C-alpha positions as CSV (number, residue, x, y, z in Angstrom):
1,M,74.6,65.4,74.2
2,N,75.4,63.7,77.5
3,I,74.4,60.3,78.7
4,P,72.7,60.5,82.1
5,N,74.3,58.8,85.1
6,Q,71.5,56.2,85.3
7,V,72.1,55.2,81.7
8,L,75.9,54.9,82.3
9,K,75.2,52.7,85.3
10,R,73.0,50.4,83.1
11,L,75.8,50.3,80.6
12,E,78.3,49.4,83.3
13,A,76.0,46.7,84.7
14,A,75.5,45.1,81.2
15,V,79.3,45.0,80.6
16,T,80.0,43.6,84.0
17,E,77.4,40.9,83.6
18,A,79.0,39.8,80.3
19,F,82.3,39.1,82.0
20,P,82.3,37.0,85.1
21,E,84.8,37.7,87.8
22,D,86.8,34.6,86.9
23,L,87.5,36.2,83.5
24,V,88.3,39.7,84.4
25,T,89.8,41.6,87.3
26,E,88.7,45.1,86.3
27,I,86.4,46.6,83.8
28,K,86.3,50.4,83.3
29,I,84.3,52.4,80.8
30,E,87.0,54.8,79.7
31,D,85.0,56.9,77.2
32,V,81.5,57.2,75.8
33,T,81.1,59.3,72.7
34,I,77.8,60.0,71.1
35,D,77.2,60.7,67.4
36,A,73.6,61.9,67.4
37,E,73.5,62.2,63.6
38,A,74.7,58.6,63.0
39,R,72.8,57.4,66.1
40,E,75.8,55.7,67.5
41,I,77.2,55.5,70.9
42,R,80.9,54.6,70.9
43,I,82.0,52.9,74.2
44,T,85.7,52.3,75.0
45,L,86.4,49.8,77.7
46,I,89.5,49.1,79.6
47,V,89.5,45.4,80.6
48,S,92.1,43.6,82.8
49,T,92.1,39.9,82.4
50,T,94.0,36.9,83.7
51,V,92.8,34.5,81.0
52,D,93.8,34.0,77.4
53,P,92.1,36.1,74.7
54,T,90.0,33.2,73.5
55,A,88.3,32.6,76.8
56,F,87.8,36.4,77.1
57,A,86.2,36.6,73.6
58,E,83.5,34.2,74.7
59,G,82.2,36.8,77.2
60,Y,82.5,39.5,74.6
61,F,80.2,37.6,72.2
62,G,76.7,39.1,72.4
63,L,77.9,42.2,74.4
64,T,76.5,44.6,71.8
65,G,73.0,43.1,72.2
66,K,73.2,43.3,76.0
67,V,74.3,46.9,75.9
68,R,71.7,47.8,73.4
69,H,69.0,46.2,75.6
70,S,70.3,48.1,78.6
71,L,70.0,51.3,76.6
72,A,66.4,50.5,75.6
73,E,65.2,50.1,79.2
74,K,62.0,52.0,80.0
75,G,61.7,53.3,76.4
76,D,64.7,55.7,76.7
77,K,65.6,57.7,73.6
78,W,68.9,55.9,73.7
79,S,67.2,52.8,72.4
80,K,67.5,54.3,68.9
81,F,71.3,54.4,69.2
82,F,73.6,51.6,68.2
83,P,76.4,50.8,70.5
84,I,79.9,50.3,69.1
85,I,82.1,48.7,71.8
86,T,85.9,48.8,71.6
87,P,87.8,46.9,74.3
88,S,91.3,47.6,75.2
89,I,92.5,44.4,76.8
90,G,95.5,43.9,79.1
91,H,96.8,40.8,80.8
92,E,97.9,40.8,84.4
93,V,101.4,39.4,85.2
94,H,101.6,37.0,88.0
95,A,105.0,36.3,89.6
């Protein structure tokens, strides 16, 4: 089962909206895995940030709900799936 490009774009928009530019320098959806039996969508994000993890975590709060809402747009079948989001966070080094 594959996620259509339009749904991936909605996912990316929801994630990007959750993290303003002053918190992150790059967000990339690295992997999306679907478990149709469990009705789960596992999303792995790569996030580059220049802030401490506490400030970043504030943007992460509520992200599952935002992604779930983006999946439910226009009554898509994806609205029945629960998103599990795993961030991989890296800090940039400034000289």
